[in-house]
C-alpha positions in Angstrom: -23.4 -32.2 -36.5 -23.7 -35.9 -35.8 -26.5 -35.3 -33.3 -28.3 -33.1 -35.9 -28.0 -35.8 -38.6 -29.4 -38.4 -36.2 -32.4 -36.1 -35.4 -33.1 -35.4 -39.1 -32.7 -39.0 -40.3 -34.3 -40.6 -37.2 -31.2 -42.8 -36.5 -30.3 -43.8 -32.9 -27.5 -41.7 -31.3 -24.2 -43.7 -30.9 -21.6 -42.2 -28.5 -18.7 -44.1 -30.1 -19.5 -42.5 -33.4 -20.1 -39.1 -32.0 -16.9 -38.6 -30.1 -13.3 -39.4 -31.1 -11.9 -41.3 -28.1 -8.3 -40.4 -29.2 -8.7 -36.6 -29.0 -7.7 -36.2 -25.3 -5.0 -38.9 -25.5 -3.3 -37.4 -28.5 -3.6 -33.9 -27.1 -2.0 -34.9 -23.8 0.8 -36.9 -25.6 1.6 -33.9 -27.8 1.7 -31.5 -24.8 3.9 -33.8 -22.6 6.3 -34.5 -25.5 6.8 -31.0 -26.7 6.1 -28.9 -23.6 3.7 -26.7 -25.5 0.5 -26.8 -23.4 -2.5 -26.2 -25.6 -4.1 -27.2 -28.9 -1.7 -28.5 -31.6 -3.4 -26.4 -34.2 -3.0 -23.2 -32.1 0.7 -23.8 -31.3 1.5 -20.0 -31.4 -0.9 -19.3 -28.5 0.1 -22.3 -26.4 2.2 -22.0 -23.3 5.7 -23.2 -23.8 7.9 -25.1 -21.3 5.1 -26.3 -19.0 6.4 -29.9 -19.1 10.1 -30.4 -19.1 12.5 -33.4 -19.0 13.7 -33.7 -15.4 17.4 -33.0 -14.9 19.2 -36.1 -13.7 22.9 -35.0 -13.9 23.4 -35.1 -10.1 21.1 -35.5 -7.1 21.6 -31.8 -6.2 20.7 -30.7 -9.8 17.5 -32.8 -9.6 16.4 -31.2 -6.4 17.2 -27.8 -7.9 15.1 -28.5 -11.0 12.1 -29.6 -8.9 12.2 -26.4 -6.9 12.5 -24.0 -9.8 10.1 -21.0 -10.2 9.3 -19.0 -13.3 8.3 -15.3 -13.4 5.7 -15.0 -16.2 7.2 -12.0 -17.9 8.4 -11.9 -21.6 12.1 -12.7 -22.0 12.5 -10.2 -24.8 12.2 -7.1 -22.6 15.4 -5.6 -21.1 13.8 -4.6 -17.9 16.2 -4.8 -15.0 13.8 -4.4 -12.0 12.0 -7.8 -12.3 15.4 -9.5 -12.5 17.0 -7.9 -9.5 17.1 -9.3 -5.9 14.5 -7.9 -3.5 14.6 -7.7 0.3 11.5 -10.0 0.5 13.5 -12.8 -1.2 15.6 -13.2 2.0 15.4 -16.8 3.2 12.9 -17.8 0.5 14.8 -17.7 -2.8 18.4 -18.6 -3.6 20.3 -15.3 -4.3 22.9 -16.9 -6.6 21.3 -19.7 -8.7 19.7 -18.3 -11.8 20.4 -19.1 -15.5 22.4 -16.9 -17.8 21.0 -15.0 -20.8 17.5 -13.7 -21.3 16.0 -15.7 -18.4 18.5 -14.3 -15.9 16.7 -13.2 -12.7 13.3 -14.4 -14.0 13.9 -18.1 -13.3 14.7 -18.5 -9.6 15.1 -21.4 -7.3 13.5 -21.9 -3.9 15.9 -22.0 -1.0 16.7 -25.3 0.8 14.1 -25.1 3.6 11.5 -23.0 1.8 7.9 -24.4 1.9 4.9 -23.5 -0.3 1.6 -23.9 1.5 -1.0 -26.3 0.0 -4.0 -24.7 1.8 -6.3 -26.0 4.6 -10.1 -25.6 5.2 -11.0 -22.3 7.0 -14.4 -23.3 8.4 -13.1 -25.2 11.5 -10.9 -22.3 12.4 -13.8 -19.9 12.1 -15.9 -22.1 14.4 -13.0 -22.2 16.9 -12.8 -18.4 16.9 -16.6 -18.1 17.5 -16.2 -20.3 20.6 -13.4 -18.0 21.7 -15.4 -14.8 21.5 -15.5 -13.8 17.8 -18.6 -11.7 17.0 -20.0 -11.8 13.5 -20.5 -8.5 11.6 -24.1 -9.4 10.7 -25.1 -9.5 14.4 -24.1 -5.9 15.2 -25.2 -2.6 13.7 -22.6 -0.4 15.5 -19.1 -1.7 15.9 -17.2 -0.3 19.0 -14.0 1.6 18.2 -12.0 -0.4 20.7 -12.7 -3.8 19.0 -10.2 -5.5 16.8 -11.2 -6.5 13.3 -10.6 -10.2 12.3 -9.8 -11.1 8.7 -9.8 -14.7 7.4 -8.2 -15.1 4.0 -8.7 -11.4 3.2 -12.5 -11.4 4.2 -13.6 -9.3 7.2 -15.6 -11.9 9.2 -16.1 -10.2 12.5 -14.6 -8.4 15.6 -13.0 -9.5 18.8 -12.9 -7.6 22.1 -9.8 -9.4 23.6 -7.3 -9.6 20.7 -4.4 -10.5 23.0 -6.0 -13.6 24.2 -7.2 -14.7 20.7 -3.8 -14.1 19.2 -2.0 -15.9 22.0 -4.4 -18.9 21.8 -4.1 -19.3 18.0 -0.3 -19.1 18.2 -0.3 -21.7 21.0 -2.4 -24.3 19.2 -0.8 -23.8 15.7 0.8 -27.1 14.6 -0.2 -29.0 17.7 -2.8 -31.8 18.3 -4.1 -31.5 14.8 -6.1 -28.4 15.8 -4.5 -25.9 13.5 -2.2 -26.6 10.6 1.4 -25.5 11.0 1.2 -23.5 7.7 -1.6 -21.1 8.9 -0.4 -17.5 9.1 -1.5 -15.4 12.1 -0.7 -11.7 11.9 -1.7 -9.1 14.5 -1.5 -5.5 13.4 -1.7 -3.5 16.7 -1.6 0.0 15.0 -4.6 -0.8 12.6 -6.4 -3.0 15.2 -6.5 -6.0 12.9 -5.9 -9.8 13.2 -5.2 -11.3 9.7 -5.3 -15.1 9.3 -4.5 -16.9 6.1 -5.1 -20.6 5.4 -4.9 -20.4 1.6 -2.5 -22.1 -0.8 0.5 -20.6 -2.5 2.1 -18.7 0.4 5.9 -19.1 0.6 7.1 -19.9 4.2 10.4 -20.5 5.8 11.1 -22.3 9.1 12.5 -20.5 12.2 13.5 -21.7 15.6 11.3 -20.5 18.4 12.8 -18.6 21.4 11.7 -19.6 24.9 9.8 -16.5 26.1 8.1 -18.2 29.1 8.5 -15.8 32.1 8.7 -18.8 34.5 11.8 -20.3 32.8 15.3 -19.7 34.1 16.4 -17.2 31.4 13.3 -16.0 29.4 14.2 -14.8 26.0 17.8 -16.2 26.1 17.4 -19.8 24.9 15.8 -21.7 22.1 13.0 -24.2 22.7 15.3 -26.7 20.9 17.1 -28.6 23.6 19.8 -31.3 23.7 17.0 -33.8 24.7 15.1 -33.0 21.4 18.4 -33.3 19.4 19.1 -36.7 20.9 15.5 -37.7 20.0 16.0 -36.6 16.4 19.2 -38.8 16.2 17.2 -41.8 17.5 14.4 -41.0 14.9 17.0 -41.3 12.1 17.6 -45.0 13.0 13.8 -45.9 12.9 13.1 -48.2 9.9 9.8 -47.0 8.3 9.7 -49.7 5.6 6.4 -51.5 5.5 4.6 -48.8 7.3 1.1 -48.0 6.1 0.1 -44.5 5.0 -2.0 -44.1 8.2 0.9 -45.1 10.4 3.2 -42.6 8.5 0.7 -39.8 8.9 0.2 -40.5 12.6 3.9 -40.8 13.4 5.7 -38.0 15.1 9.2 -38.6 13.8 11.8 -36.0 12.8 10.5 -32.8 11.3 6.9 -33.5 12.3 7.9 -33.8 15.9 9.7 -30.5 15.8 6.7 -28.7 14.4 4.2 -30.4 16.8 6.3 -29.5 19.8 6.5 -25.9 18.7 10.3 -25.9 18.4 10.1 -24.8 14.8 7.4 -22.6 13.2 6.8 -21.6 9.6 6.5 -17.9 8.9 5.4 -16.4 5.6 6.6 -12.9 4.4 3.6 -11.1 5.9 3.9 -12.7 9.4 7.7 -12.1 9.3 7.0 -8.3 9.3 5.4 -8.6 12.7 8.1 -10.9 14.2 11.4 -10.2 15.9 14.1 -12.3 14.4 17.8 -12.7 15.5 20.3 -13.9 13.0 22.7 -15.8 15.2 22.8 -17.4 18.7 25.3 -14.7 19.7 22.8 -12.0 18.8 20.3 -13.7 21.1 22.8 -13.7 24.0 23.7 -10.1 23.4 20.0 -9.1 23.3 19.4 -10.9 26.6 22.4 -9.3 28.2 21.3 -5.9 27.0 17.8 -6.4 28.5 19.3 -7.4 31.8 21.7 -4.4 31.8 24.9 -6.3 31.4 27.8 -5.1 29.3 27.9 -6.5 25.8 30.9 -7.2 23.5 30.2 -5.6 20.1 33.4 -7.0 18.5 34.7 -3.6 17.3 38.3 -5.0 17.2 37.4 -7.4 14.4 37.7 -5.7 11.0 35.8 -8.6 9.3 32.8 -8.5 11.7 29.2 -8.4 10.3 27.7 -5.0 10.6 24.6 -5.4 12.8 21.5 -3.2 13.0 21.1 -1.1 16.2 18.6 -2.8 18.6 
């Protein structure tokens, strides 16, 4: 309207008179103060509880509040299914901590070591796969039946004729030498002849220790890559004083958790990659599995009435 008046009367257009400089400031202040994210005049349609006062009762309660997740379902419905625990929550969501009342089961807490991916660029990874034999769909009219399809973030980008080599190479460089981010998910589906790679944000991952499957090692498949030497190095890293370090030095440092990921001792798996992985629950299970492969007798602990019931191998 102000612009229309200026045109009709021939007056110069003044930005300070055309826009209220307090509109955005007052809107943000209202949203942060009340938690209702939206226009103050449309309070009924605004999202409630977006901004909250951080819980500072104890250090543990603060961490818990920071890692809280909300399922966007109405609290009024008495549906039981969305509130119940699911098998896919294992290792990703705390099975016990949830509020009482209407929000029970809808408000969850991430587990202690759970990690939500922030996303990485997919173009460098695509270029790397082209150098390793990836063939684009646009270059071929007829796709051979023996070829394996390669998907990147859900998009079919091409085919590969040696999927074993590609999968092994990608797994080997993941998290090392800044070539491939540790949060990238690499899934090989042998039955459907597919390799699915995800670099997007929002995937929930959990860390797992990697088993030494090198055939040249003394006991392949029986030991973790985590050794006493690495544990001693971690203890020494705890004594390093990082005060006064610049952001570049902190980013380039290989101390603690970063060192474990870069050395391939720990890898982060999301729910989809976990389906294609073989995971043992305890070190005893790993020893029993190795003994079974070598043909040795294993102790199943049938005398203990309180033993954990294990799945058959």
